[in-house]
FIVEXMI-864966 format. One record per residue: residue in one letter; x, y, z of N, C-alpha, C in turn. Coordinates in nm, 2 decimals. Atoms other than C-alpha are relative to their C-alpha. Layout:
BEGIN
   residuo   n_east   n_north     n_up   ca_east   ca_north    ca_up   c_east   c_north     c_up
         A        X         Y        Z         X          Y        Z        X         Y        Z
...
// end
This chain:
BEGIN
   residuo   n_east   n_north     n_up   ca_east   ca_north    ca_up   c_east   c_north     c_up
         X     0.04     -0.03    -0.14     -0.62      -1.76    -1.11     0.05      0.13     0.05
         X    -0.03     -0.13    -0.05     -0.60      -1.44    -0.91     0.12     -0.01     0.09
         X    -0.11     -0.02    -0.10     -0.30      -1.32    -0.71    -0.06      0.07     0.12
         X     0.04     -0.07    -0.12     -0.37      -1.22    -0.35     0.10      0.10     0.04
         X    -0.08     -0.11    -0.05     -0.24      -0.89    -0.22    -0.05      0.03     0.14
         X     0.03     -0.03    -0.14     -0.23      -0.83     0.16     0.08      0.12     0.05
         X    -0.06     -0.11    -0.07     -0.16      -0.51     0.34    -0.07      0.01     0.14
         X     0.06      0.00    -0.14     -0.21      -0.47     0.72    -0.09      0.12     0.02
         X     0.06     -0.12    -0.03     -0.32      -0.11     0.72    -0.07      0.06    -0.13
         X     0.08     -0.06     0.11     -0.57       0.09     0.51     0.10      0.07    -0.10
         X    -0.09     -0.07     0.08     -0.29       0.31     0.38     0.08     -0.08    -0.10
         X    -0.08      0.09     0.08     -0.11       0.01     0.24    -0.07     -0.06    -0.11
         X     0.08      0.06     0.11     -0.39      -0.11     0.02    -0.10      0.09    -0.07
         X     0.11     -0.09     0.06     -0.63       0.18    -0.05     0.04      0.04    -0.14
         X    -0.04     -0.04     0.14     -0.43       0.29    -0.36    -0.02     -0.11    -0.10
         X     0.02      0.12     0.08     -0.44      -0.06    -0.50    -0.14     -0.03    -0.03
         X     0.15      0.03     0.01     -0.81      -0.10    -0.43    -0.06      0.10    -0.10
         X     0.06     -0.10     0.09     -0.88       0.23    -0.61     0.04     -0.02    -0.14
         X    -0.04      0.02     0.13     -0.69       0.11    -0.91    -0.07     -0.13    -0.06
         X     0.07      0.12     0.05     -0.90      -0.21    -0.95    -0.12      0.04    -0.09
         X     0.12     -0.01     0.09     -1.15      -0.24    -1.24    -0.02     -0.13    -0.07
         X     0.11     -0.04    -0.09     -1.41      -0.37    -1.22     0.03     -0.06     0.14
         X    -0.03      0.04    -0.14     -1.44      -0.44    -0.85    -0.13     -0.06     0.06
         X     0.11      0.05    -0.08     -1.66      -0.66    -0.63     0.06     -0.03     0.14
         X    -0.04      0.02    -0.14     -1.65      -0.72    -0.26    -0.06     -0.12     0.06
         X     0.05      0.12    -0.08     -1.68      -1.03    -0.04     0.06      0.02     0.14
         X    -0.04     -0.01    -0.14     -1.67      -1.02     0.34     0.01     -0.14     0.06
         X    -0.02      0.13    -0.06     -1.53      -1.33     0.52     0.07      0.03     0.14
         X    -0.06     -0.02    -0.13     -1.46      -1.33     0.90     0.03      0.14     0.03
         X    -0.01     -0.14    -0.02     -1.50      -0.96     0.91     0.10      0.08    -0.09
         X    -0.10     -0.06     0.09     -1.24      -0.89     0.64    -0.07      0.02    -0.14
         X     0.06     -0.03     0.13     -1.34      -0.73     0.31     0.10     -0.03    -0.11
         X    -0.09      0.04     0.11     -1.18      -0.89     0.00    -0.05      0.07    -0.13
         X     0.03     -0.07     0.12     -1.18      -0.67    -0.31     0.05     -0.08    -0.12
         X    -0.04      0.08     0.12     -1.18      -0.87    -0.64    -0.01      0.09    -0.12
         X     0.01     -0.08     0.12     -1.10      -0.71    -0.97     0.13     -0.02    -0.08
         X    -0.12      0.01     0.08     -0.83      -0.65    -1.23     0.10      0.11     0.03
         X    -0.11     -0.10    -0.02     -0.50      -0.47    -1.16     0.09     -0.02    -0.11
         X    -0.08      0.01     0.12     -0.30      -0.39    -1.47    -0.04     -0.12    -0.09
         X     0.07      0.10     0.09     -0.54      -0.62    -1.66     0.02     -0.14     0.04
         X    -0.01      0.14    -0.05     -0.48      -0.92    -1.44    -0.08     -0.02     0.13
         X     0.09      0.02    -0.12     -0.71      -1.07    -1.17     0.08      0.00     0.13
         X    -0.06      0.00    -0.13     -0.63      -1.00    -0.81    -0.11      0.01     0.10
         X     0.08     -0.02    -0.11     -0.78      -1.01    -0.47     0.08      0.08     0.10
         X    -0.07     -0.09    -0.09     -0.68      -0.72    -0.24    -0.07      0.01     0.13
         X     0.06      0.00    -0.13     -0.74      -0.72     0.13     0.09      0.07     0.11
         X    -0.06     -0.06    -0.12     -0.66      -0.52     0.45    -0.01     -0.11     0.11
         X     0.01      0.10    -0.10     -0.57      -0.79     0.70    -0.02      0.04     0.14
         X    -0.01     -0.04    -0.14     -0.54      -0.58     1.01     0.14     -0.03     0.05
         X    -0.14      0.01    -0.05     -0.22      -0.55     1.21     0.02     -0.13     0.09
         X    -0.04      0.11    -0.09     -0.04      -0.85     1.37    -0.01     -0.13    -0.07
         X    -0.02      0.13     0.07      0.04      -1.21     1.29    -0.13     -0.09     0.00
         X     0.13      0.08     0.01     -0.30      -1.37     1.38    -0.09      0.05    -0.11
         X     0.08     -0.06     0.11     -0.48      -1.13     1.15     0.05     -0.04    -0.13
         X    -0.07      0.03     0.13     -0.23      -1.19     0.88    -0.02     -0.15    -0.04
         X     0.01      0.14     0.03     -0.24      -1.57     0.91    -0.14     -0.04    -0.04
         X     0.14      0.02     0.03     -0.62      -1.58     0.91    -0.03      0.04    -0.14
         X     0.02     -0.06     0.13     -0.63      -1.36     0.61     0.06     -0.08    -0.12
         X    -0.07      0.08     0.10     -0.38      -1.57     0.41    -0.08     -0.13    -0.02
         X     0.07      0.13     0.01     -0.57      -1.89     0.48    -0.14      0.02    -0.08
         X     0.13     -0.03     0.07     -0.90      -1.73     0.36     0.03      0.02    -0.15
         X    -0.04     -0.02     0.14     -0.73      -1.61     0.04     0.02     -0.14    -0.07
         X    -0.03      0.13     0.06     -0.62      -1.97    -0.02    -0.12     -0.08    -0.01
         X     0.12      0.09    -0.01     -0.94      -2.15     0.08    -0.12      0.05    -0.08
         X     0.13     -0.06     0.06     -1.21      -1.91    -0.05     0.03      0.05    -0.14
         X    -0.02     -0.06     0.13     -1.04      -1.75    -0.35     0.11     -0.07    -0.09
         X    -0.09      0.08     0.08     -0.79      -2.01    -0.46     0.11      0.08    -0.07
         X    -0.11     -0.09     0.06     -0.51      -1.75    -0.52     0.12     -0.09    -0.05
         X    -0.12      0.07     0.05     -0.21      -1.86    -0.73     0.12      0.04     0.07
         X    -0.11     -0.06    -0.07      0.03      -1.65    -0.53    -0.04      0.11     0.09
         X     0.03     -0.10    -0.10      0.04      -1.41    -0.24     0.11      0.11     0.00
         X    -0.09     -0.11    -0.01      0.21      -1.07    -0.23    -0.04      0.08     0.13
         X     0.03     -0.08    -0.12      0.24      -0.90     0.11     0.08      0.13    -0.01
         X    -0.06     -0.13     0.02      0.30      -0.53     0.08    -0.02      0.09     0.12
         X     0.02     -0.09    -0.12      0.36      -0.26     0.34     0.13      0.06     0.04
         X    -0.11     -0.07    -0.06      0.60      -0.07     0.56     0.07     -0.09     0.10
         X    -0.08      0.08    -0.10      0.88      -0.20     0.79     0.10      0.10     0.06
         X    -0.11     -0.07    -0.06      1.14      -0.07     1.03     0.13     -0.06    -0.04
         X    -0.13      0.05     0.04      1.50      -0.09     0.92     0.08     -0.05     0.11
         X    -0.09      0.06    -0.10      1.73      -0.32     1.11     0.14      0.01    -0.04
         X    -0.13     -0.01     0.05      2.03      -0.34     0.89     0.03      0.14    -0.03
         X    -0.04     -0.14     0.02      2.22      -0.01     0.88     0.00      0.05    -0.15
         X    -0.01     -0.04     0.14      2.24      -0.02     0.50    -0.13      0.05    -0.06
         X     0.13     -0.04     0.05      1.86       0.04     0.46    -0.04      0.13     0.06
         X     0.05     -0.13    -0.04      1.73       0.39     0.48    -0.15      0.02    -0.02
         X     0.14     -0.03     0.02      1.39       0.54     0.51    -0.03      0.02    -0.15
         X     0.04     -0.01     0.14      1.22       0.51     0.17     0.06     -0.11    -0.08
         X    -0.06      0.11     0.08      1.43       0.21     0.06    -0.10     -0.12     0.00
         X     0.08      0.12     0.02      1.26      -0.11    -0.06     0.08     -0.12     0.03
         X    -0.06      0.13    -0.04      1.33      -0.46     0.08    -0.09     -0.11    -0.06
         X     0.07      0.12     0.05      1.23      -0.78    -0.09     0.05     -0.12     0.08
         X    -0.04      0.11    -0.09      1.23      -1.08     0.14     0.06     -0.12    -0.08
         X    -0.05      0.13     0.04      1.45      -1.38     0.07    -0.06     -0.11     0.09
         X     0.06      0.09    -0.09      1.31      -1.55     0.38    -0.07      0.08     0.10
         X     0.07     -0.07    -0.11      1.08      -1.46     0.67     0.00     -0.09     0.12
         X     0.00      0.07    -0.13      1.10      -1.56     1.04    -0.08      0.07     0.10
         X     0.07     -0.06    -0.12      0.90      -1.51     1.36     0.11      0.03     0.10
         X    -0.10     -0.04    -0.10      1.13      -1.31     1.59    -0.04     -0.02     0.14
         X     0.06      0.01    -0.14      0.90      -1.35     1.89    -0.04     -0.14     0.03
         X     0.02      0.14    -0.03      0.87      -1.73     1.87     0.12     -0.05     0.08
         X    -0.11      0.03    -0.09      1.08      -1.84     2.17    -0.02     -0.12     0.08
         X     0.00      0.12    -0.09      1.12      -2.19     2.30     0.15     -0.04     0.03
         X    -0.14      0.02    -0.03      1.49      -2.15     2.37     0.03     -0.08     0.13
         X    -0.02      0.07    -0.13      1.45      -2.28     2.72    -0.01     -0.15    -0.02
         X     0.01      0.14     0.03      1.37      -2.62     2.56     0.11     -0.05    -0.09
         X    -0.11      0.04     0.08      1.69      -2.62     2.36    -0.01      0.04    -0.14
         X     0.01     -0.04     0.14      1.57      -2.47     2.04     0.07      0.13    -0.03
         X    -0.06     -0.13     0.04      1.73      -2.18     1.85    -0.11      0.10     0.00
         X     0.10     -0.11     0.01      1.56      -1.84     1.86    -0.08     -0.01    -0.13
         X     0.09      0.00     0.12      1.26      -1.84     1.62    -0.04     -0.13    -0.05
         X     0.03      0.13     0.05      1.26      -2.21     1.58    -0.14     -0.05     0.05
         X     0.14      0.05    -0.03      0.91      -2.38     1.57     0.01     -0.15     0.01
         X    -0.01      0.14    -0.02      0.91      -2.73     1.72    -0.09     -0.08    -0.10
         X     0.08      0.09     0.08      0.79      -3.01     1.49    -0.02      0.05    -0.14
         X     0.02     -0.05     0.13      0.81      -2.80     1.18     0.14     -0.01    -0.07
         X    -0.13      0.03     0.07      1.07      -2.88     0.91     0.09      0.12    -0.01
         X    -0.08     -0.12     0.00      1.18      -2.52     0.88    -0.08      0.11     0.07
         X     0.06     -0.12    -0.06      1.12      -2.20     1.06     0.04      0.13    -0.07
         X    -0.05     -0.11     0.08      1.29      -1.98     0.81    -0.06     -0.02    -0.14
         X     0.09      0.03     0.11      1.03      -1.96     0.53     0.05      0.07    -0.13
         X    -0.06     -0.06     0.12      1.19      -1.90     0.18    -0.11      0.05    -0.09
         X     0.09     -0.06     0.10      1.01      -1.67    -0.06     0.02     -0.08    -0.13
         X    -0.01      0.07     0.13      0.93      -1.82    -0.40     0.11      0.06    -0.08
         X    -0.12     -0.06     0.07      1.25      -1.78    -0.60    -0.04      0.08    -0.13
         X     0.04     -0.07     0.13      1.07      -1.68    -0.93    -0.07      0.13     0.04
         X     0.07     -0.12    -0.04      0.84      -1.44    -0.75     0.09      0.11     0.06
         X    -0.10     -0.08    -0.06      1.13      -1.30    -0.56     0.08      0.08    -0.11
         X    -0.07     -0.07     0.11      1.33      -1.23    -0.88    -0.08      0.10    -0.07
         X     0.08     -0.10     0.07      1.04      -1.06    -1.04    -0.02      0.12     0.09
         X     0.01     -0.11    -0.09      0.99      -0.85    -0.73     0.13      0.09     0.00
         X    -0.13     -0.08     0.00      1.36      -0.75    -0.72     0.02      0.08    -0.13
         X    -0.01     -0.07     0.13      1.36      -0.66    -1.09    -0.09      0.12    -0.01
         X     0.09     -0.11     0.00      1.05      -0.45    -1.05     0.04      0.11     0.09
         X    -0.04     -0.10    -0.10      1.18      -0.27    -0.74     0.12      0.07    -0.06
         X    -0.12     -0.07     0.06      1.52      -0.20    -0.91    -0.04      0.09    -0.11
         X     0.04     -0.08     0.11      1.35      -0.07    -1.22    -0.07      0.12     0.04
         X     0.08     -0.12    -0.04      1.11       0.16    -1.04     0.07      0.08     0.10
         X    -0.06     -0.07    -0.11      1.30       0.25    -0.73     0.15      0.02    -0.01
         X    -0.14     -0.02     0.02      1.66       0.21    -0.84     0.08     -0.11     0.08
         X    -0.08      0.11    -0.06      1.93      -0.05    -0.76     0.05      0.04     0.14
         X    -0.07     -0.04    -0.12      2.09       0.15    -0.48    -0.10      0.01     0.12
         X     0.10     -0.01    -0.10      1.76       0.18    -0.29    -0.09     -0.13     0.01
         X     0.07      0.13    -0.01      1.65      -0.18    -0.33     0.09     -0.10     0.06
         X    -0.08      0.10    -0.07      1.77      -0.46    -0.10    -0.08     -0.13     0.02
         X     0.07      0.13    -0.03      1.69      -0.82    -0.02     0.07     -0.06     0.12
         X    -0.05      0.07    -0.12      1.73      -1.03     0.29    -0.11     -0.06     0.09
         X     0.10      0.06    -0.09      1.56      -1.19     0.59    -0.08      0.11     0.07
         X     0.10     -0.09    -0.07      1.25      -1.01     0.71    -0.05     -0.07     0.12
         X     0.05      0.06    -0.12      1.15      -1.08     1.07    -0.13      0.07     0.05
         X     0.13     -0.05    -0.04      0.80      -1.04     1.22    -0.03     -0.04     0.14
         X     0.05      0.03    -0.13      0.65      -1.02     1.56    -0.11      0.09     0.04
         X     0.11     -0.09    -0.05      0.36      -0.87     1.75     0.05      0.11     0.09
         X    -0.07     -0.11    -0.07      0.57      -0.58     1.85     0.03      0.11    -0.11
         X    -0.06     -0.11     0.09      0.64      -0.23     1.69     0.14      0.02     0.06
         X    -0.14     -0.01    -0.05      1.02      -0.22     1.72     0.04      0.15     0.00
         X    -0.04     -0.14    -0.02      1.13       0.12     1.86     0.10      0.01     0.11
         X    -0.11      0.01    -0.11      1.44       0.03     2.07     0.13     -0.04    -0.07
         X    -0.13      0.03     0.06      1.80       0.04     1.97     0.05     -0.14     0.05
         X    -0.04      0.13    -0.05      1.87      -0.26     2.19    -0.07     -0.11    -0.06
         X     0.08      0.11     0.07      1.59      -0.47     2.04     0.05     -0.01    -0.14
         X    -0.05      0.00     0.13      1.71      -0.37     1.70     0.13     -0.07    -0.02
         X    -0.13      0.07     0.01      2.06      -0.49     1.77    -0.02     -0.15     0.02
         X     0.02      0.14    -0.02      1.93      -0.82     1.90    -0.06     -0.07    -0.12
         X     0.05      0.06     0.13      1.73      -0.88     1.58     0.10     -0.01    -0.10
         X    -0.11      0.00     0.10      2.03      -0.80     1.37     0.09     -0.12     0.03
         X    -0.10      0.10    -0.04      2.26      -1.03     1.57    -0.06     -0.14     0.00
         X     0.06      0.14    -0.01      2.02      -1.32     1.62    -0.05     -0.05    -0.13
         X     0.07      0.05     0.12      1.84      -1.34     1.29     0.07      0.05    -0.13
         X    -0.06     -0.06     0.12      2.07      -1.14     1.05    -0.11      0.07    -0.08
         X     0.11     -0.07     0.06      1.75      -0.94     0.98     0.03      0.13    -0.07
         X    -0.02     -0.13     0.07      1.73      -0.66     0.73    -0.10      0.10     0.04
         X     0.11     -0.09    -0.05      1.40      -0.52     0.85    -0.10     -0.08     0.09
         X     0.10      0.06    -0.09      1.12      -0.59     1.10    -0.14      0.06    -0.02
         X     0.14     -0.05     0.01      0.74      -0.57     1.08    -0.08     -0.10     0.07
         X     0.09      0.07    -0.09      0.43      -0.74     1.22    -0.08     -0.11    -0.07
         X     0.09      0.09     0.07      0.28      -0.97     0.95     0.07     -0.10    -0.09
         X    -0.05      0.07     0.11      0.51      -1.11     0.69     0.03     -0.15     0.03
         X    -0.03      0.14    -0.03      0.63      -1.43     0.87    -0.12     -0.08     0.01
         X     0.12      0.07    -0.02      0.28      -1.53     0.95    -0.06     -0.04    -0.14
         X     0.05      0.03     0.14      0.18      -1.50     0.58     0.09     -0.10    -0.07
         X    -0.10      0.09     0.05      0.50      -1.68     0.48    -0.02     -0.14     0.06
         X     0.02      0.13    -0.07      0.43      -1.96     0.73    -0.12     -0.07    -0.05
         X     0.12      0.06     0.05      0.07      -2.02     0.61     0.02     -0.04    -0.15
         X    -0.02      0.03     0.14      0.18      -2.00     0.24     0.09     -0.12    -0.01
         X    -0.09      0.12     0.00      0.46      -2.25     0.31    -0.08     -0.13     0.03
         X     0.07      0.12    -0.03      0.22      -2.50     0.47    -0.10     -0.04    -0.11
         X     0.09      0.02     0.11     -0.02      -2.46     0.18     0.07     -0.02    -0.14
         X    -0.08      0.01     0.12      0.26      -2.47    -0.08    -0.05      0.10    -0.11
         X     0.04     -0.11     0.09      0.15      -2.14    -0.23     0.12      0.10    -0.01
         X    -0.11     -0.10     0.01      0.42      -1.90    -0.37    -0.04      0.13     0.07
         X     0.03     -0.13    -0.07      0.46      -1.58    -0.17     0.12      0.09    -0.02
         X    -0.10     -0.10     0.00      0.66      -1.26    -0.18    -0.04      0.11     0.10
         X     0.02     -0.11    -0.09      0.70      -0.99     0.08     0.08      0.12    -0.05
         X    -0.07     -0.12     0.04      0.78      -0.64    -0.03    -0.03      0.11     0.10
         X     0.01     -0.10    -0.10      0.85      -0.37     0.22     0.07      0.13    -0.03
         X    -0.07     -0.13     0.02      0.93       0.00     0.21     0.03      0.05     0.15
         X    -0.04     -0.04    -0.13      1.12       0.14     0.51    -0.06      0.13     0.05
         X     0.06     -0.12    -0.05      0.92       0.38     0.72     0.07      0.07     0.11
         X    -0.07     -0.05    -0.12      1.15       0.42     1.02     0.12     -0.09     0.02
         X    -0.12      0.08    -0.03      1.47       0.29     1.17    -0.01     -0.09     0.12
         X     0.02      0.09    -0.11      1.32       0.08     1.45     0.07      0.04     0.12
         X    -0.07     -0.04    -0.13      1.48       0.29     1.72    -0.09      0.10     0.07
         X     0.08     -0.09    -0.08      1.36       0.57     1.95    -0.07      0.10    -0.09
         X     0.06     -0.09     0.09      1.27       0.79     1.65    -0.11     -0.07    -0.08
         X     0.09      0.07     0.09      1.05       0.52     1.49    -0.14      0.05     0.01
         X     0.14     -0.04     0.00      0.70       0.63     1.62    -0.02      0.13    -0.08
         X     0.01     -0.12     0.07      0.75       0.98     1.49     0.02     -0.01    -0.15
         X    -0.03      0.02     0.14      0.91       0.87     1.16    -0.11     -0.07    -0.07
         X     0.11      0.08     0.06      0.64       0.61     1.10    -0.12      0.09    -0.04
         X     0.12     -0.09     0.04      0.36       0.87     1.11     0.03      0.10    -0.10
         X    -0.04     -0.10     0.10      0.56       1.12     0.91     0.01     -0.05    -0.14
         X    -0.04      0.05     0.13      0.66       0.90     0.62    -0.10     -0.09    -0.07
         X     0.08      0.10     0.06      0.39       0.64     0.56    -0.07      0.04    -0.12
         X     0.08     -0.05     0.12      0.17       0.84     0.33     0.09      0.04    -0.12
         X    -0.09     -0.05     0.11      0.47       0.97     0.13     0.06     -0.12    -0.07
         X    -0.08      0.11     0.06      0.63       0.63     0.06    -0.08     -0.11    -0.06
         X     0.08      0.11     0.05      0.34       0.40    -0.01    -0.03      0.00    -0.15
         X     0.03      0.00     0.15      0.26       0.52    -0.37     0.11     -0.07    -0.08
         X    -0.11      0.06     0.08      0.60       0.41    -0.49     0.00     -0.15     0.02
         X     0.01      0.14    -0.02      0.55       0.07    -0.33    -0.12     -0.06    -0.08
         X     0.12      0.04     0.08      0.21       0.04    -0.51     0.04     -0.03    -0.14
         X    -0.05      0.02     0.14      0.39       0.08    -0.84     0.07     -0.13    -0.02
         X    -0.08      0.12     0.00      0.62      -0.20    -0.76    -0.09     -0.12     0.01
         X     0.10      0.11    -0.02      0.33      -0.43    -0.65    -0.07     -0.02    -0.14
         X     0.07      0.01     0.13      0.15      -0.36    -0.98     0.09     -0.06    -0.11
         X    -0.10      0.06     0.10      0.46      -0.44    -1.19     0.02     -0.15     0.03
         X    -0.01      0.14    -0.03      0.50      -0.77    -1.00    -0.12     -0.08    -0.05
         X     0.12      0.07     0.05      0.14      -0.86    -1.07     0.00     -0.02    -0.15
         X     0.00      0.01     0.15      0.18      -0.78    -1.44     0.10     -0.10    -0.05
         X    -0.11      0.09     0.05      0.51      -0.97    -1.49    -0.03     -0.14     0.04
         X     0.02      0.14    -0.04      0.42      -1.27    -1.28    -0.12     -0.06    -0.07
         X     0.12      0.05     0.07      0.08      -1.31    -1.44     0.03     -0.03    -0.15
         X    -0.03      0.02     0.14      0.22      -1.27    -1.79     0.09     -0.13    -0.01
         X    -0.09      0.12     0.00      0.49      -1.54    -1.71    -0.09     -0.13     0.02
         X     0.08      0.11    -0.04      0.23      -1.77    -1.56    -0.10     -0.05    -0.11
         X     0.10      0.03     0.10      0.00      -1.75    -1.86     0.07     -0.05    -0.13
         X    -0.07      0.04     0.13      0.27      -1.84    -2.12    -0.01     -0.16    -0.01
// end
């Protein structure tokens, strides 16, 4: 079975799509899904659009229409933990919605009522493969792992950044990963989130985001391809 690869923005997936061979296209709910082989293994690559609703819908389509065996979410993020720098890679151990808030009803921040967990663990095998790939390609000192938090907000505030660090022990923040993790969890499909840091989620974030995205994505693509190769080889044994 194919591995699904999701990126929110064109810049996050166009290099992977260009590397596919052969390639076919299927459009579902306005999204174009590119099917082909990446490093000689079947994949489905898609640009979901920005935000959690888009990401959740895209993930469910990959599962229902393409029967993917696993999902990789690739893209950029804002650094929350001070140990991560622009250009560093983060592999999720877990993902949470930072903007899900029913604390007035007595729940913890991010907790989702009636759900067994609100902190969605990445597949351990896929996570270890992603970490090994990132360390090999990007270097141990520039590879990190931890909790990635997601919300329908571009974080560009030092105060908000501090809150996310203190409340969730987050390593970085973005806008799709927790939705993908949430849907993957409900469907019992393995997932991994890999992120490269484009900004520091503070007042400099908008300028840094535009300045660095194009420079840092190619390195992330190499990691994604190595994950596909290794995970597929292991699954086929």
